[in-house]
PDB file with one MODEL, atoms N, CA, C and O in Angstrom:
MODEL        1
ATOM      1  N   MET A   1       7.018  -4.605  11.334  1.00  0.00           N
ATOM      2  CA  MET A   1       7.782  -3.456  11.868  1.00  0.00           C
ATOM      3  C   MET A   1       7.112  -1.928  11.926  1.00  0.00           C
ATOM      4  O   MET A   1       6.155  -1.682  11.190  1.00  0.00           O
ATOM      5  N   ILE A   2       7.609  -0.980  12.763  1.00  0.00           N
ATOM      6  CA  ILE A   2       7.037   0.383  12.493  1.00  0.00           C
ATOM      7  C   ILE A   2       7.929   0.961  11.333  1.00  0.00           C
ATOM      8  O   ILE A   2       9.103   0.621  11.188  1.00  0.00           O
ATOM      9  N   VAL A   3       7.191   1.988  10.400  1.00  0.00           N
ATOM     10  CA  VAL A   3       8.104   2.406   9.356  1.00  0.00           C
ATOM     11  C   VAL A   3       7.422   3.892   9.901  1.00  0.00           C
ATOM     12  O   VAL A   3       8.393   4.639  10.020  1.00  0.00           O
ATOM     13  N   CYS A   4       6.224   4.620  10.269  1.00  0.00           N
ATOM     14  CA  CYS A   4       6.317   5.660  10.730  1.00  0.00           C
ATOM     15  C   CYS A   4       6.170   6.093  12.148  1.00  0.00           C
ATOM     16  O   CYS A   4       5.077   6.206  12.702  1.00  0.00           O
ATOM     17  N   VAL A   5       7.536   6.376  12.813  1.00  0.00           N
ATOM     18  CA  VAL A   5       7.437   6.385  14.138  1.00  0.00           C
ATOM     19  C   VAL A   5       6.233   7.692  14.913  1.00  0.00           C
ATOM     20  O   VAL A   5       5.412   7.594  15.826  1.00  0.00           O
ATOM     21  N   CYS A   6       6.642   8.835  14.032  1.00  0.00           N
ATOM     22  CA  CYS A   6       5.471   9.822  14.706  1.00  0.00           C
ATOM     23  C   CYS A   6       3.879   9.347  14.750  1.00  0.00           C
ATOM     24  O   CYS A   6       2.962   9.652  15.512  1.00  0.00           O
ATOM     25  N   ASN A   7       3.955   8.481  13.618  1.00  0.00           N
ATOM     26  CA  ASN A   7       2.376   8.140  13.779  1.00  0.00           C
ATOM     27  C   ASN A   7       2.001   6.631  13.964  1.00  0.00           C
ATOM     28  O   ASN A   7       1.000   6.032  13.570  1.00  0.00           O
ATOM     29  N   ASN A   8       2.986   6.223  14.611  1.00  0.00           N
ATOM     30  CA  ASN A   8       3.259   4.690  15.007  1.00  0.00           C
ATOM     31  C   ASN A   8       2.403   3.808  13.872  1.00  0.00           C
ATOM     32  O   ASN A   8       1.572   3.022  14.326  1.00  0.00           O
ATOM     33  N   ILE A   9       2.565   3.897  12.365  1.00  0.00           N
ATOM     34  CA  ILE A   9       2.301   3.409  11.253  1.00  0.00           C
ATOM     35  C   ILE A   9       3.140   2.092  10.952  1.00  0.00           C
ATOM     36  O   ILE A   9       4.278   2.239  10.507  1.00  0.00           O
ATOM     37  N   SER A  10       2.643   0.813  11.170  1.00  0.00           N
ATOM     38  CA  SER A  10       3.629  -0.126  10.362  1.00  0.00           C
ATOM     39  C   SER A  10       3.631  -0.569   9.499  1.00  0.00           C
ATOM     40  O   SER A  10       2.548  -0.294   8.983  1.00  0.00           O
ATOM     41  N   ASP A  11       4.433  -1.436   8.583  1.00  0.00           N
ATOM     42  CA  ASP A  11       4.344  -2.122   7.334  1.00  0.00           C
ATOM     43  C   ASP A  11       3.381  -2.639   7.054  1.00  0.00           C
ATOM     44  O   ASP A  11       2.988  -2.452   5.903  1.00  0.00           O
ATOM     45  N   ARG A  12       2.437  -3.656   8.104  1.00  0.00           N
ATOM     46  CA  ARG A  12       1.643  -4.178   7.987  1.00  0.00           C
ATOM     47  C   ARG A  12      -0.034  -3.285   7.645  1.00  0.00           C
ATOM     48  O   ARG A  12      -1.029  -3.823   7.159  1.00  0.00           O
ATOM     49  N   GLU A  13       0.068  -2.165   7.978  1.00  0.00           N
ATOM     50  CA  GLU A  13      -1.008  -1.499   8.200  1.00  0.00           C
ATOM     51  C   GLU A  13      -0.516  -0.695   6.621  1.00  0.00           C
ATOM     52  O   GLU A  13      -1.425   0.027   6.212  1.00  0.00           O
ATOM     53  N   ILE A  14       0.311  -0.702   6.014  1.00  0.00           N
ATOM     54  CA  ILE A  14       0.464   0.219   4.902  1.00  0.00           C
ATOM     55  C   ILE A  14       0.263  -1.042   3.812  1.00  0.00           C
ATOM     56  O   ILE A  14      -0.138  -0.823   2.670  1.00  0.00           O
ATOM     57  N   ARG A  15       0.534  -2.163   4.216  1.00  0.00           N
ATOM     58  CA  ARG A  15       0.079  -3.490   3.180  1.00  0.00           C
ATOM     59  C   ARG A  15      -1.671  -3.391   3.320  1.00  0.00           C
ATOM     60  O   ARG A  15      -2.441  -3.328   2.362  1.00  0.00           O
ATOM     61  N   GLN A  16      -1.918  -3.395   4.259  1.00  0.00           N
ATOM     62  CA  GLN A  16      -3.696  -3.362   4.553  1.00  0.00           C
ATOM     63  C   GLN A  16      -4.318  -2.500   3.802  1.00  0.00           C
ATOM     64  O   GLN A  16      -5.331  -2.758   3.152  1.00  0.00           O
ATOM     65  N   ALA A  17      -3.684  -1.304   3.851  1.00  0.00           N
ATOM     66  CA  ALA A  17      -4.056  -0.188   3.144  1.00  0.00           C
ATOM     67  C   ALA A  17      -4.251  -0.459   1.533  1.00  0.00           C
ATOM     68  O   ALA A  17      -5.345  -0.385   0.974  1.00  0.00           O
ATOM     69  N   VAL A  18      -2.930  -0.808   0.830  1.00  0.00           N
ATOM     70  CA  VAL A  18      -3.048  -1.420  -0.402  1.00  0.00           C
ATOM     71  C   VAL A  18      -3.954  -2.280  -0.577  1.00  0.00           C
ATOM     72  O   VAL A  18      -4.768  -2.006  -1.459  1.00  0.00           O
ATOM     73  N   ASP A  19      -4.112  -3.424   0.083  1.00  0.00           N
ATOM     74  CA  ASP A  19      -5.234  -4.086  -0.039  1.00  0.00           C
ATOM     75  C   ASP A  19      -6.597  -3.561  -0.031  1.00  0.00           C
ATOM     76  O   ASP A  19      -7.428  -4.164  -0.711  1.00  0.00           O
ATOM     77  N   LEU A  20      -6.950  -2.543   0.625  1.00  0.00           N
ATOM     78  CA  LEU A  20      -8.245  -1.799   0.487  1.00  0.00           C
ATOM     79  C   LEU A  20      -8.278  -1.165  -0.905  1.00  0.00           C
ATOM     80  O   LEU A  20      -9.323  -0.845  -1.472  1.00  0.00           O
ATOM     81  N   GLY A  21      -6.953  -0.997  -1.449  1.00  0.00           N
ATOM     82  CA  GLY A  21      -7.098   0.069  -2.498  1.00  0.00           C
ATOM     83  C   GLY A  21      -6.551   1.220  -2.726  1.00  0.00           C
ATOM     84  O   GLY A  21      -6.817   1.859  -3.744  1.00  0.00           O
ATOM     85  N   LEU A  22      -5.709   1.639  -1.806  1.00  0.00           N
ATOM     86  CA  LEU A  22      -4.766   2.647  -1.705  1.00  0.00           C
ATOM     87  C   LEU A  22      -3.629   2.544  -2.731  1.00  0.00           C
ATOM     88  O   LEU A  22      -3.517   1.385  -3.132  1.00  0.00           O
ATOM     89  N   SER A  23      -2.821   3.332  -3.236  1.00  0.00           N
ATOM     90  CA  SER A  23      -2.113   3.017  -4.345  1.00  0.00           C
ATOM     91  C   SER A  23      -1.108   3.893  -4.365  1.00  0.00           C
ATOM     92  O   SER A  23      -0.036   3.518  -4.840  1.00  0.00           O
ATOM     93  N   SER A  24      -1.206   4.862  -3.999  1.00  0.00           N
ATOM     94  CA  SER A  24      -0.154   6.296  -3.707  1.00  0.00           C
ATOM     95  C   SER A  24       0.278   6.843  -2.408  1.00  0.00           C
ATOM     96  O   SER A  24      -0.346   6.804  -1.348  1.00  0.00           O
ATOM     97  N   MET A  25       1.644   7.449  -2.683  1.00  0.00           N
ATOM     98  CA  MET A  25       1.801   8.373  -1.187  1.00  0.00           C
ATOM     99  C   MET A  25       0.803   8.904  -0.836  1.00  0.00           C
ATOM    100  O   MET A  25       0.261   8.442   0.168  1.00  0.00           O
ATOM    101  N   ALA A  26       0.248   9.946  -1.450  1.00  0.00           N
ATOM    102  CA  ALA A  26      -0.722  10.869  -1.299  1.00  0.00           C
ATOM    103  C   ALA A  26      -1.744  10.278  -0.695  1.00  0.00           C
ATOM    104  O   ALA A  26      -2.337  10.961   0.140  1.00  0.00           O
ATOM    105  N   GLU A  27      -2.242   8.813  -0.954  1.00  0.00           N
ATOM    106  CA  GLU A  27      -3.428   8.265  -0.015  1.00  0.00           C
ATOM    107  C   GLU A  27      -2.753   7.918   0.915  1.00  0.00           C
ATOM    108  O   GLU A  27      -3.128   8.547   1.905  1.00  0.00           O
ATOM    109  N   LEU A  28      -2.092   7.370   1.109  1.00  0.00           N
ATOM    110  CA  LEU A  28      -1.268   6.780   1.953  1.00  0.00           C
ATOM    111  C   LEU A  28      -1.365   8.181   3.398  1.00  0.00           C
ATOM    112  O   LEU A  28      -1.931   7.945   4.465  1.00  0.00           O
ATOM    113  N   ARG A  29      -0.700   9.533   3.082  1.00  0.00           N
ATOM    114  CA  ARG A  29      -0.567  10.489   3.681  1.00  0.00           C
ATOM    115  C   ARG A  29      -1.843  11.041   3.945  1.00  0.00           C
ATOM    116  O   ARG A  29      -1.825  11.901   4.825  1.00  0.00           O
ATOM    117  N   GLU A  30      -2.856  10.817   3.480  1.00  0.00           N
ATOM    118  CA  GLU A  30      -4.151  11.659   3.640  1.00  0.00           C
ATOM    119  C   GLU A  30      -5.170  10.242   4.554  1.00  0.00           C
ATOM    120  O   GLU A  30      -6.136  10.497   5.273  1.00  0.00           O
ATOM    121  N   THR A  31      -4.740   9.078   4.331  1.00  0.00           N
ATOM    122  CA  THR A  31      -5.312   7.940   5.175  1.00  0.00           C
ATOM    123  C   THR A  31      -4.975   7.621   6.343  1.00  0.00           C
ATOM    124  O   THR A  31      -5.726   7.328   7.274  1.00  0.00           O
ATOM    125  N   LEU A  32      -3.683   7.675   6.333  1.00  0.00           N
ATOM    126  CA  LEU A  32      -2.927   7.019   7.648  1.00  0.00           C
ATOM    127  C   LEU A  32      -2.097   7.804   8.137  1.00  0.00           C
ATOM    128  O   LEU A  32      -1.387   7.420   9.066  1.00  0.00           O
ATOM    129  N   GLY A  33      -1.978   9.254   7.562  1.00  0.00           N
ATOM    130  CA  GLY A  33      -0.988  10.265   8.493  1.00  0.00           C
ATOM    131  C   GLY A  33       0.682   9.815   7.933  1.00  0.00           C
ATOM    132  O   GLY A  33       1.652  10.186   8.593  1.00  0.00           O
ATOM    133  N   VAL A  34       0.833   9.087   6.809  1.00  0.00           N
ATOM    134  CA  VAL A  34       2.625   8.113   7.025  1.00  0.00           C
ATOM    135  C   VAL A  34       3.123   9.946   6.168  1.00  0.00           C
ATOM    136  O   VAL A  34       2.533  10.561   5.280  1.00  0.00           O
ATOM    137  N   ALA A  35       4.045  10.203   6.724  1.00  0.00           N
ATOM    138  CA  ALA A  35       5.111  11.035   6.315  1.00  0.00           C
ATOM    139  C   ALA A  35       4.524  12.362   6.429  1.00  0.00           C
ATOM    140  O   ALA A  35       4.596  13.165   5.498  1.00  0.00           O
ATOM    141  N   THR A  36       3.884  12.654   7.650  1.00  0.00           N
ATOM    142  CA  THR A  36       3.213  13.507   7.533  1.00  0.00           C
ATOM    143  C   THR A  36       3.405  15.145   8.854  1.00  0.00           C
ATOM    144  O   THR A  36       2.755  16.158   9.111  1.00  0.00           O
ATOM    145  N   CYS A  37       4.827  14.429   9.372  1.00  0.00           N
ATOM    146  CA  CYS A  37       5.653  14.793  10.348  1.00  0.00           C
ATOM    147  C   CYS A  37       6.725  15.236   9.973  1.00  0.00           C
ATOM    148  O   CYS A  37       6.849  16.299   9.364  1.00  0.00           O
ATOM    149  N   CYS A  38       7.705  14.423  10.310  1.00  0.00           N
ATOM    150  CA  CYS A  38       9.148  15.075  10.136  1.00  0.00           C
ATOM    151  C   CYS A  38       9.601  14.543   8.594  1.00  0.00           C
ATOM    152  O   CYS A  38      10.501  15.052   7.924  1.00  0.00           O
ATOM    153  N   GLY A  39       8.769  13.411   8.200  1.00  0.00           N
ATOM    154  CA  GLY A  39       9.054  12.906   6.709  1.00  0.00           C
ATOM    155  C   GLY A  39      10.163  11.804   6.713  1.00  0.00           C
ATOM    156  O   GLY A  39      10.296  11.405   5.556  1.00  0.00           O
ATOM    157  N   LYS A  40      10.911  11.235   7.470  1.00  0.00           N
ATOM    158  CA  LYS A  40      11.905  10.545   7.381  1.00  0.00           C
ATOM    159  C   LYS A  40      11.263   9.034   6.984  1.00  0.00           C
ATOM    160  O   LYS A  40      12.025   8.148   6.597  1.00  0.00           O
ATOM    161  N   CYS A  41      10.501   8.910   7.049  1.00  0.00           N
ATOM    162  CA  CYS A  41       9.837   7.563   6.734  1.00  0.00           C
ATOM    163  C   CYS A  41       9.285   7.513   5.380  1.00  0.00           C
ATOM    164  O   CYS A  41       8.652   6.496   5.096  1.00  0.00           O
ATOM    165  N   GLU A  42       9.420   8.495   4.428  1.00  0.00           N
ATOM    166  CA  GLU A  42       8.784   8.808   3.317  1.00  0.00           C
ATOM    167  C   GLU A  42       9.079   7.935   2.261  1.00  0.00           C
ATOM    168  O   GLU A  42       8.201   7.458   1.543  1.00  0.00           O
ATOM    169  N   SER A  43      10.673   7.628   2.090  1.00  0.00           N
ATOM    170  CA  SER A  43      11.356   6.625   1.364  1.00  0.00           C
ATOM    171  C   SER A  43      10.926   5.021   1.857  1.00  0.00           C
ATOM    172  O   SER A  43      10.569   4.121   1.097  1.00  0.00           O
ATOM    173  N   TYR A  44      11.036   4.958   2.997  1.00  0.00           N
ATOM    174  CA  TYR A  44      10.581   3.121   3.178  1.00  0.00           C
ATOM    175  C   TYR A  44       9.118   3.313   3.070  1.00  0.00           C
ATOM    176  O   TYR A  44       8.608   2.643   2.172  1.00  0.00           O
ATOM    177  N   ALA A  45       8.346   4.027   3.729  1.00  0.00           N
ATOM    178  CA  ALA A  45       7.029   3.750   3.245  1.00  0.00           C
ATOM    179  C   ALA A  45       6.334   3.758   1.869  1.00  0.00           C
ATOM    180  O   ALA A  45       5.184   3.363   1.680  1.00  0.00           O
ATOM    181  N   GLU A  46       7.316   4.345   0.758  1.00  0.00           N
ATOM    182  CA  GLU A  46       6.674   4.371  -0.484  1.00  0.00           C
ATOM    183  C   GLU A  46       7.474   3.114  -1.143  1.00  0.00           C
ATOM    184  O   GLU A  46       7.070   2.646  -2.208  1.00  0.00           O
ATOM    185  N   GLU A  47       8.693   2.544  -0.444  1.00  0.00           N
ATOM    186  CA  GLU A  47       9.150   1.278  -0.614  1.00  0.00           C
ATOM    187  C   GLU A  47       8.298   0.219  -0.593  1.00  0.00           C
ATOM    188  O   GLU A  47       8.017  -0.441  -1.594  1.00  0.00           O
ATOM    189  N   VAL A  48       7.753  -0.029   0.808  1.00  0.00           N
ATOM    190  CA  VAL A  48       6.554  -0.944   1.159  1.00  0.00           C
ATOM    191  C   VAL A  48       5.350  -0.894   0.444  1.00  0.00           C
ATOM    192  O   VAL A  48       4.815  -1.977   0.210  1.00  0.00           O
ATOM    193  N   LEU A  49       4.634   0.468  -0.082  1.00  0.00           N
ATOM    194  CA  LEU A  49       3.475   0.529  -0.694  1.00  0.00           C
ATOM    195  C   LEU A  49       3.964   0.144  -2.197  1.00  0.00           C
ATOM    196  O   LEU A  49       3.104  -0.575  -2.707  1.00  0.00           O
ATOM    197  N   ASN A  50       4.937   0.353  -2.982  1.00  0.00           N
ATOM    198  CA  ASN A  50       5.246  -0.001  -4.509  1.00  0.00           C
ATOM    199  C   ASN A  50       5.768  -1.598  -4.149  1.00  0.00           C
ATOM    200  O   ASN A  50       5.762  -2.198  -5.224  1.00  0.00           O
ATOM    201  N   ALA A  51       6.064  -2.207  -3.419  1.00  0.00           N
ATOM    202  CA  ALA A  51       6.469  -3.530  -3.351  1.00  0.00           C
ATOM    203  C   ALA A  51       5.066  -3.808  -3.037  1.00  0.00           C
ATOM    204  O   ALA A  51       4.519  -3.722  -4.136  1.00  0.00           O
ATOM    205  N   HIS A  52       4.382  -4.025  -2.375  1.00  0.00           N
ATOM    206  CA  HIS A  52       3.175  -4.406  -1.993  1.00  0.00           C
ATOM    207  C   HIS A  52       1.961  -4.203  -3.222  1.00  0.00           C
ATOM    208  O   HIS A  52       1.158  -5.094  -3.497  1.00  0.00           O
ATOM    209  N   VAL A  53       1.989  -3.102  -3.773  1.00  0.00           N
ATOM    210  CA  VAL A  53       1.136  -3.173  -5.099  1.00  0.00           C
ATOM    211  C   VAL A  53       1.822  -3.961  -6.055  1.00  0.00           C
ATOM    212  O   VAL A  53       1.091  -4.812  -6.561  1.00  0.00           O
ATOM    213  N   GLU A  54       2.771  -3.955  -6.390  1.00  0.00           N
ATOM    214  CA  GLU A  54       3.421  -4.897  -7.102  1.00  0.00           C
ATOM    215  C   GLU A  54       3.293  -6.031  -7.294  1.00  0.00           C
ATOM    216  O   GLU A  54       3.258  -6.552  -8.408  1.00  0.00           O
ATOM    217  N   SER A  55       3.185  -6.703  -6.035  1.00  0.00           N
ATOM    218  CA  SER A  55       3.208  -8.065  -5.894  1.00  0.00           C
ATOM    219  C   SER A  55       1.850  -8.563  -5.452  1.00  0.00           C
ATOM    220  O   SER A  55       1.673  -9.757  -5.209  1.00  0.00           O
ATOM    221  N   THR A  56       0.868  -7.643  -5.342  1.00  0.00           N
ATOM    222  CA  THR A  56      -1.031  -8.002  -5.439  1.00  0.00           C
ATOM    223  C   THR A  56      -1.282  -8.162  -6.421  1.00  0.00           C
ATOM    224  O   THR A  56      -1.065  -7.333  -7.305  1.00  0.00           O
ATOM    225  N   THR A  57      -1.962  -9.568  -6.653  1.00  0.00           N
ATOM    226  CA  THR A  57      -2.279 -10.123  -8.018  1.00  0.00           C
ATOM    227  C   THR A  57      -3.817  -9.105  -8.175  1.00  0.00           C
ATOM    228  O   THR A  57      -4.599  -8.917  -7.243  1.00  0.00           O
ATOM    229  N   ARG A  58      -3.982  -8.529  -9.631  1.00  0.00           N
ATOM    230  CA  ARG A  58      -5.091  -7.941  -9.639  1.00  0.00           C
ATOM    231  C   ARG A  58      -5.926  -8.758 -10.675  1.00  0.00           C
ATOM    232  O   ARG A  58      -5.525  -8.890 -11.832  1.00  0.00           O
ATOM    233  N   ILE A  59      -7.186  -9.346 -10.198  1.00  0.00           N
ATOM    234  CA  ILE A  59      -8.335  -9.857 -11.412  1.00  0.00           C
ATOM    235  C   ILE A  59      -8.681  -9.135 -12.699  1.00  0.00           C
ATOM    236  O   ILE A  59      -9.812  -8.658 -12.605  1.00  0.00           O
ATOM    237  N   THR A  60      -8.150  -8.903 -13.788  1.00  0.00           N
ATOM    238  CA  THR A  60      -8.860  -8.166 -14.696  1.00  0.00           C
ATOM    239  C   THR A  60      -9.976  -9.268 -15.341  1.00  0.00           C
ATOM    240  O   THR A  60     -10.192 -10.435 -15.012  1.00  0.00           O
ATOM    241  N   GLU A  61     -10.562  -8.478 -16.332  1.00  0.00           N
ATOM    242  CA  GLU A  61     -11.935  -8.725 -16.917  1.00  0.00           C
ATOM    243  C   GLU A  61     -11.457 -10.254 -18.207  1.00  0.00           C
ATOM    244  O   GLU A  61     -12.294 -11.053 -18.627  1.00  0.00           O
ATOM    245  N   LEU A  62     -10.043 -10.275 -18.554  1.00  0.00           N
ATOM    246  CA  LEU A  62      -9.574 -11.360 -19.619  1.00  0.00           C
ATOM    247  C   LEU A  62      -9.479 -12.419 -18.977  1.00  0.00           C
ATOM    248  O   LEU A  62     -10.003 -13.454 -19.387  1.00  0.00           O
ATOM    249  N   SER A  63      -8.506 -12.328 -17.387  1.00  0.00           N
ATOM    250  CA  SER A  63      -8.763 -13.626 -16.560  1.00  0.00           C
ATOM    251  C   SER A  63      -9.616 -14.188 -15.863  1.00  0.00           C
ATOM    252  O   SER A  63      -9.532 -15.309 -15.361  1.00  0.00           O
ATOM    253  N   PHE A  64     -10.938 -13.045 -15.762  1.00  0.00           N
ATOM    254  CA  PHE A  64     -12.048 -13.535 -15.210  1.00  0.00           C
ATOM    255  C   PHE A  64     -12.798 -14.708 -15.848  1.00  0.00           C
ATOM    256  O   PHE A  64     -13.239 -15.721 -15.306  1.00  0.00           O
ATOM    257  N   ARG A  65     -12.846 -14.242 -17.413  1.00  0.00           N
ATOM    258  CA  ARG A  65     -13.217 -14.776 -18.526  1.00  0.00           C
ATOM    259  C   ARG A  65     -12.615 -16.157 -18.715  1.00  0.00           C
ATOM    260  O   ARG A  65     -13.495 -17.014 -18.632  1.00  0.00           O
ATOM    261  N   ALA A  66     -11.656 -16.554 -18.894  1.00  0.00           N
ATOM    262  CA  ALA A  66     -10.645 -17.427 -18.676  1.00  0.00           C
ATOM    263  C   ALA A  66     -11.033 -18.433 -17.476  1.00  0.00           C
ATOM    264  O   ALA A  66     -11.297 -19.617 -17.690  1.00  0.00           O
ATOM    265  N   THR A  67     -11.040 -17.987 -16.495  1.00  0.00           N
ATOM    266  CA  THR A  67     -11.887 -19.042 -15.319  1.00  0.00           C
ATOM    267  C   THR A  67     -12.887 -19.492 -15.580  1.00  0.00           C
ATOM    268  O   THR A  67     -12.972 -20.720 -15.531  1.00  0.00           O
ATOM    269  N   GLN A  68     -13.752 -18.911 -15.862  1.00  0.00           N
ATOM    270  CA  GLN A  68     -15.269 -18.999 -16.372  1.00  0.00           C
ATOM    271  C   GLN A  68     -15.352 -19.957 -17.427  1.00  0.00           C
ATOM    272  O   GLN A  68     -16.298 -20.742 -17.353  1.00  0.00           O
ATOM    273  N   ALA A  69     -14.466 -20.081 -18.522  1.00  0.00           N
ATOM    274  CA  ALA A  69     -14.626 -20.963 -19.454  1.00  0.00           C
ATOM    275  C   ALA A  69     -13.840 -22.284 -19.329  1.00  0.00           C
ATOM    276  O   ALA A  69     -14.063 -23.197 -20.125  1.00  0.00           O
ATOM    277  N   ALA A  70     -13.077 -22.385 -18.511  1.00  0.00           N
ATOM    278  CA  ALA A  70     -12.508 -23.537 -17.718  1.00  0.00           C
ATOM    279  C   ALA A  70     -13.265 -24.572 -17.382  1.00  0.00           C
ATOM    280  O   ALA A  70     -12.786 -25.504 -16.735  1.00  0.00           O
TER     281      ALA A  70
ENDMDL
END
């Protein structure tokens, strides 16, 4: 679904950006141009961003060691 109509940015592109390491609206603005024109998409873009950041599993040193020991 298109989130930012002005720059034709979809929710999929926002999720892909998170997968590549972006984690803030400032980074989305700089990289994708989200919410840089009219700004009406900002709240929904931030929702998509935060939801995907929260759902993304991060491997930590602790979990890596547990996997190695098994």
